[in-house]
C-alpha positions, 0 to 999 in steps of 0.5 A: 532692511528687508521686512518678513512676511509670514503666511497665516492660513485662514480657517477657510484655507484647504489643502486637498491630496492627490487620491490614490487610484482604486480599482476592485476586480472580482471573479466568478465561474460556471460551466455549461452542466453539473453532470456529464458523460465520458467524452461530453463536451463542456463550456467553461465561462469565467466572469470578471467584474471591474469597478472603480479604476481601471484594472492593470496588469491582469493575469487570469489562470485556469487549472484544469483537472486532469479528467478534462481535455482542452478543446479551444477557446469560445468567443469572449466578450466583449470582443477582441479580448485575448485568447488564452495560452494553453500548457499541454504539460499542465493542462493550464490556461492562461489569459494576459489581459489589457488594462480593463476599464470598469465593466463585465468581462467573460473569458469562455473555452471548450473542454471534454470529459476524458473517456472511461472516467469512473462513475462518480468521479468529480471534475473540479477546475479553478480560475485565479485572478491577480492584477497590480491592484489586488488579488489573487482572486479564486473560483471554481466550478464542478462537474460530476461524472455519471455512470451508466454502465458496470463494467466487469473485466474477468479473466476466463480458463478454457472451461469457462471458469472465472480465475480472476476478477480485474476490474469492477466499477462504473463508466458513462459509456460502454467498452466496446473495442479492446486490444491487447498490449503488444504480445497476448502471452504471458511467458515470464514471471517479471519483466517484459512478457509478465502481463498483458494490458487491455485497452480501449480507445487508446485507455488502459482498462486492466492488467492481467499478470497471469495469476489467479485470485489468490495471487498464485501463477495460474498454469499454462494454457488459453485464457480469456480476458472478457469485458461485461457491460452492464447497463441500467436495464441490466443488458449485458454486452461483452467483448473477449481477447485471448491470453496464452500463458506459457512459462516455465516455472520453479515452485519453491515450498516452505513447510513449517513442522512442529515438534510432532511432525505436523505442518502448521503452515505452507509457504510458497514462491515462484521463479522463473526456472533456471533450468536444472538448477536447485536450492541449495542452500537456505539462510534463516535471520534467527534462530528464535523468534517470538511472534506478537502483534507488538511492535516493541523491541525484543526477539524478532517477530517473524522469521525471514528465509532466504534461499540460494537462488535469492528468494525470500520467504517470511514466516510470522509465526502464525499457522495456516489459520492465521493463529499464532503457534505454541512455544517450542521447536519448529523445523523449516523444510525447503522444497524446490521443483524445477521445470526439469523435474529436479528436486532439492529438500533442505531443513533448518530449525527455529525456536518460538518462544513466544510473548511473555504471557501472563506476567500479571499473575506473577513473574519468573526468574531464574536463580541465579541467572548466571551460571559458572560451570568451572567452579561448579556452579552449574545449577539454576532454579526457575522460580515463579512468584505467582499467587497460586500453586502450579507445576513449572515446565521448562524448556531451554534452547541455545540462541541458535534455536536449538533445544538443549534441555526439558525439565519439570518440577514438583507438582505445585512446587512453583519451581524448577531446576535445570543443570548446565553442566556440559553446556558451552558458554553463552546465553540460553533462553528458557520458555518456562510454562506455569501448569495448573492442578487441572493441567492448564497453562496459567502463564508463559514466560520467558527468561535468559540463563548466561553460562560460562565456563 
């Protein structure tokens, strides 16, 4: 018989686990200076500190901002560290590091501030470090671009008058040599030949599309794109390039008239001249609009006018001064003049019913609001339940915006009667005004009436 021996540890026996390798890596970043001019070189240094056990599988990346161009690597410390790979598309540097024993490592490279950056631009680039035992860890450095020169690009006509200002900004270098895009001519409104671009040292400084400060096309002739450089002492240096504008355009004008024949709004559009072709038709998006700043549903707030040549213009119910027009019937007159002197005129109409002003003072109702004229039920009464006496005036429109009747009630009676006899079946809009005893409009509301024959 074999004896079984049992092992019992004594209090002095110990068991030691194998320690897990621990490595701690930190990263820092600095730049040779905190402010810089355009075109100025900068040296960036990334510092990696490793403590504890060696750091394995470390990768360091540095994302350069769009205003900084990569020049090349600088000596790293200690010598023998890998040089970075550069991704030109992403403007990004990557160091794939060997196993790093505890110590300090410096990775350096040179960058250059891009030409013609605006003064006040901040260049921020960030380094990111990862390794097998930890990460990511980040560090960043910032550089402020200075602006010593105020650079102004303006367009002048032959008389020396400023037509349009293209650019006013701060650069840290003057714009002393400029060239234009492939052609110095503007020959059309759209596509190739519709604008000229001004460059300096390969960088775009400004674009002119042949319009003035109001956005309208300028007349044909010679113009000058002038670049003024104003330094901190107020000294001005300038360079100029000539631009020739030669376009054959059609000008299309929409005039909005009120019922008194007064023009309340001018709308303009320009198109490349199609020869002797003139506008032969116009389509209105609606016959009734209710101009308002409120985006809530209901009647359309604006009118879209589509011409037969595809041009569209929009009337928002405002006059040339920017105020909403009053309710009523308006006439839309379209004029077009082509480069050959051909002219056409078209007229359409639209009703403006406005918002429901003064509802807090009471409500207007049409009683009844459904009229069956075939059975003799053709009269409705517009009644206002306001708490003051008023004379009601109503204008009745079709949904196409055609004014079909105007009625006025007895003074102070708070009601007016409309007879729909002879009217076609459909929905009619009545714009009802409540007029006080001194002639002022107390409120204005719109109600609907359905006529069934």
